[in-house]
C-alpha positions in Angstrom: 69.2 -33.2 258.5 70.8 -29.9 257.5 71.4 -29.3 261.2 74.3 -26.8 260.8 72.3 -24.7 258.4 69.3 -25.0 260.6 70.9 -23.6 263.8 73.5 -21.2 262.4 71.5 -18.0 263.1 70.6 -19.0 266.7 71.8 -16.8 269.5 73.2 -19.7 271.5 75.1 -21.0 268.5 76.8 -17.7 267.8 78.1 -17.0 271.3 81.5 -17.9 272.5 81.8 -20.9 274.9 82.3 -18.5 277.8 79.2 -16.4 277.0 77.1 -19.4 276.3 78.0 -21.0 279.7 77.1 -17.8 281.5 73.7 -17.6 279.8 73.0 -21.3 280.4 74.0 -21.0 284.1 71.7 -18.1 284.6 68.6 -19.9 283.4 66.5 -23.0 283.8 65.2 -25.5 281.4 61.5 -25.6 280.5 59.9 -28.4 278.4 56.9 -27.9 276.0 54.9 -30.7 274.5 54.0 -30.6 270.8 51.0 -28.2 270.4 51.5 -26.6 273.8 51.2 -22.8 274.1 54.1 -21.0 275.9 52.4 -17.6 276.1 49.6 -15.8 274.3 49.2 -12.1 273.3 49.2 -9.5 276.2 50.3 -12.0 278.8 52.9 -10.8 281.3 56.2 -12.7 280.8 59.3 -12.1 283.0 61.7 -14.5 281.2 63.5 -14.5 277.9 63.0 -17.8 276.2 65.7 -19.4 274.0 65.2 -22.7 272.2 67.6 -25.5 273.2 66.0 -28.1 271.0 62.8 -28.1 269.0 60.5 -25.8 266.9 58.2 -23.0 268.0 55.8 -20.9 265.8 55.3 -17.2 266.6 51.9 -16.0 265.4 49.2 -13.3 265.8 45.5 -13.7 266.0 43.4 -11.2 264.1 40.1 -9.7 265.4 38.3 -12.0 263.0 39.9 -15.1 264.5 42.4 -15.6 261.7 45.9 -16.7 262.5 49.0 -15.3 260.8 52.3 -17.3 261.3 55.1 -14.7 261.7 58.2 -16.8 262.4 59.2 -20.4 263.0 62.1 -20.5 265.4 64.5 -23.4 266.2 67.6 -24.3 268.1 69.5 -21.4 269.7 67.0 -18.8 268.7 65.3 -16.3 271.0 61.5 -16.2 271.1 60.9 -12.9 272.9 63.6 -10.3 272.8 60.9 -7.7 273.5 60.7 -8.8 277.1 63.6 -6.5 277.6 61.4 -3.5 276.8 58.0 -4.7 278.1 56.7 -7.6 280.1 53.5 -7.8 278.1 53.7 -10.0 275.1 52.6 -9.0 271.6 52.6 -12.4 270.0 51.6 -16.0 270.6 53.8 -19.0 270.7 53.1 -22.7 270.0 55.4 -25.7 270.1 55.5 -27.5 266.7 57.3 -30.5 268.3 58.4 -31.5 271.7 60.7 -28.6 272.7 63.2 -27.7 275.3 63.6 -24.0 276.2 66.1 -22.0 278.3 64.2 -19.6 280.5 66.3 -16.6 281.8 64.7 -14.0 283.9 65.0 -10.6 282.4 66.8 -9.2 285.4 69.5 -11.8 284.9 69.7 -10.8 281.2 70.2 -7.2 282.2 73.0 -8.2 284.5 74.7 -10.3 281.9 74.4 -7.6 279.2 75.9 -5.0 281.5 79.1 -7.1 281.8 79.1 -9.0 278.5 79.3 -6.9 275.3 79.2 -10.0 273.1 75.9 -11.1 274.5 74.5 -7.6 274.1 75.6 -7.5 270.5 74.1 -10.9 269.7 70.7 -10.0 271.3 70.6 -6.9 269.2 71.6 -8.9 266.1 68.8 -11.4 266.9 66.3 -8.5 266.8 67.8 -7.1 263.6 67.5 -10.5 261.9 63.8 -10.6 262.8 63.3 -7.1 261.6 64.9 -8.0 258.2 62.6 -11.0 257.9 59.6 -8.9 258.7 60.6 -6.4 255.9 60.8 -9.4 253.5 57.4 -10.6 254.6 55.8 -7.2 254.2 57.3 -7.0 250.7 55.8 -10.4 249.8 52.4 -9.6 251.3 51.3 -6.9 248.9 50.2 -9.3 246.2 53.1 -8.6 243.8 54.0 -12.3 243.6 51.5 -15.0 242.7 50.5 -17.3 245.5 52.1 -20.3 243.8 55.5 -18.6 243.7 55.2 -17.5 247.3 54.2 -21.0 248.4 57.0 -22.6 246.5 59.5 -20.2 248.0 58.2 -20.8 251.5 58.3 -24.6 251.2 61.7 -24.6 249.5 63.1 -22.5 252.4 61.5 -24.7 255.1 63.0 -27.8 253.4 66.4 -26.2 253.2 66.4 -24.9 256.7 64.5 -27.6 258.6 64.7 -30.6 256.3 65.7 -34.2 256.9 67.1 -36.3 254.1 65.0 -39.4 253.4 64.8 -41.9 250.5 61.9 -40.0 249.1 63.4 -36.5 249.3 63.7 -33.8 252.0 61.1 -34.0 254.7 60.4 -31.0 256.8 61.0 -31.8 260.4 57.6 -30.8 261.8 54.0 -31.2 260.8 53.0 -28.8 258.0 49.3 -29.0 257.3 47.5 -27.1 254.5 45.9 -24.9 257.1 49.3 -24.1 258.7 50.7 -23.1 255.2 47.7 -21.0 254.5 48.2 -19.2 257.9 51.9 -18.6 257.0 51.0 -17.0 253.7 47.8 -15.3 254.6 46.0 -17.3 251.8 42.9 -19.3 251.6 43.1 -22.9 252.6 41.4 -24.1 249.4 44.0 -22.3 247.3 46.9 -23.9 249.1 45.3 -27.3 248.9 44.8 -27.0 245.2 48.4 -26.1 244.6 49.7 -28.9 246.8 47.5 -31.4 245.0 48.9 -30.3 241.7 52.5 -30.6 242.9 51.8 -34.1 244.3 50.6 -35.2 240.8 53.7 -33.7 239.3 55.8 -35.6 241.9 57.3 -32.4 243.3 56.1 -33.0 246.8 54.6 -35.8 249.0 52.1 -34.7 251.7 51.1 -37.5 254.0 49.9 -37.6 257.6 50.6 -33.9 258.0 54.2 -34.1 257.0 55.5 -32.6 253.8 58.5 -34.1 251.8 60.0 -32.3 248.8 60.9 -34.8 246.1 62.2 -32.2 243.6 63.9 -29.2 245.2 65.1 -27.9 241.8 61.6 -27.8 240.3 60.2 -26.1 243.5 63.0 -23.5 243.3 62.2 -22.9 239.6 58.5 -22.4 240.4 59.4 -19.8 243.1 61.4 -17.6 240.6 
């Protein structure tokens, strides 16, 4: 797997050894099973959660019952920086695989930030990275780009960031159903299914048992451009 690329933006992986130890010592480990919900919208949460190992989806539910996947987070990344401002959550979380989390009470985070400028800077940087990703999502959500290009770009990036090398190609490390992809892109499930079926015939991807493998990264990249 491209593990170095996958974790390079995570808070824990960017801290010095000293700061990382202080943060780890201040928290406790929590385990989630695949499919388990950590918290839902408008719940009161008192801890900041950081992924030690695994994958978690951050998403919102619309008033019509539709799901919009906002982010996929992995090793070292913070799930809920907003706990420093408000205990009430504004997003839902779901484990995409068996996952271990570091849970640090927000009062402990405040204490650490008061004495550790490196930790403070990296938490602010974590928020800034999420903001930049949201800007990019908003830019892509206005219909400027055809859905096929958007889907190709999304799968290519997922394979690059979260892929395992296999004899068939690059397999994304967690289940990626047609419905999940549709929720990520705000598209109809039928549309995504049709495009994936076409790519399977062209031997660009394999989609079996919920897992997606990219056979031809180059072709997928070309479609996205």
